[in-house]
C-alpha positions as CSV (number, residue, x, y, z in Angstrom):
1,M,31.2,-27.1,3.7
2,Y,31.1,-29.4,6.6
3,Y,33.7,-30.3,9.4
4,L,34.6,-32.7,11.8
5,Y,36.2,-31.7,14.9
6,I,37.7,-33.2,18.2
7,L,38.0,-31.5,21.2
8,L,40.0,-32.8,24.0
9,C,38.2,-32.1,27.2
10,N,39.6,-31.3,30.8
11,D,38.8,-34.7,32.0
12,N,41.6,-36.3,29.3
13,T,38.7,-37.4,27.2
14,L,37.9,-36.6,23.0
15,Y,34.5,-35.3,21.7
16,T,33.4,-35.6,18.2
17,G,31.3,-33.8,16.5
18,I,30.5,-32.6,13.0
19,T,29.2,-28.7,12.0
20,N,29.0,-26.7,9.1
21,N,30.1,-23.4,11.1
22,I,32.9,-24.1,13.3
23,E,33.7,-21.0,14.9
24,S,30.7,-20.6,15.8
25,R,29.9,-24.0,17.5
26,L,32.9,-23.4,19.3
27,E,31.9,-21.0,20.7
28,I,28.3,-22.6,21.5
29,H,30.4,-25.3,23.1
30,R,32.8,-22.6,24.8
31,L,29.1,-21.1,26.8
32,G,28.4,-24.7,27.9
33,K,25.5,-24.6,25.8
34,G,26.6,-27.2,22.9
35,S,26.5,-31.2,24.1
36,K,25.7,-32.1,27.6
37,Y,29.0,-34.1,27.0
38,V,31.0,-30.9,26.1
39,R,29.2,-29.0,28.7
40,S,29.8,-31.5,32.1
41,R,33.9,-30.9,30.5
42,L,34.5,-27.8,30.3
43,P,37.1,-26.2,29.4
44,F,38.1,-28.0,26.0
45,K,41.3,-27.8,23.8
46,H,40.0,-27.4,20.0
47,I,42.9,-29.9,18.8
48,Y,41.4,-31.2,15.5
49,T,39.5,-30.4,12.4
50,E,38.6,-32.2,9.0
51,E,36.8,-30.3,5.8
52,L,34.1,-32.3,3.7
53,E,32.6,-31.3,1.2
54,S,28.9,-32.4,2.3
55,K,27.2,-32.8,5.3
56,S,26.7,-37.0,4.1
57,E,30.3,-37.3,3.9
58,A,30.5,-35.7,7.4
59,L,28.2,-38.2,8.8
60,K,30.1,-40.9,7.2
61,R,33.1,-39.9,8.5
62,E,32.5,-39.1,12.0
63,I,30.9,-42.4,12.6
64,E,34.5,-43.7,11.3
65,V,36.0,-41.7,14.2
66,K,33.9,-42.4,16.6
67,N,34.6,-45.9,15.7
68,L,38.1,-45.7,16.1
69,S,39.7,-46.6,20.0
70,R,41.0,-43.5,21.8
71,E,44.6,-44.0,20.6
72,G,43.5,-45.4,16.9
73,K,42.4,-41.9,16.9
74,I,45.7,-40.6,18.2
75,K,47.3,-42.2,15.5
76,A,45.0,-41.9,12.6
77,L,43.9,-38.5,12.5
78,N,48.3,-37.8,14.5
79,L,46.6,-35.7,17.4
80,K,48.6,-33.9,19.7
81,I,47.9,-34.4,22.9
């Protein structure tokens, strides 16, 4: 199982990523050891998770979501910001 997740960063931007262990990945971000993008925008709020069957599906979905505008993500995924 893989997960697509979205974080709402401290500067009100959205970060989209994938992982096979959501709890571990979020903790890595919280510790400032995840992506540079999130590290420079701590703290964050975890606002969305989507389960996918495989890494391939997760990567495809990540590209699909990242190609949406901020407003597109909020509407398509019904994000609560």
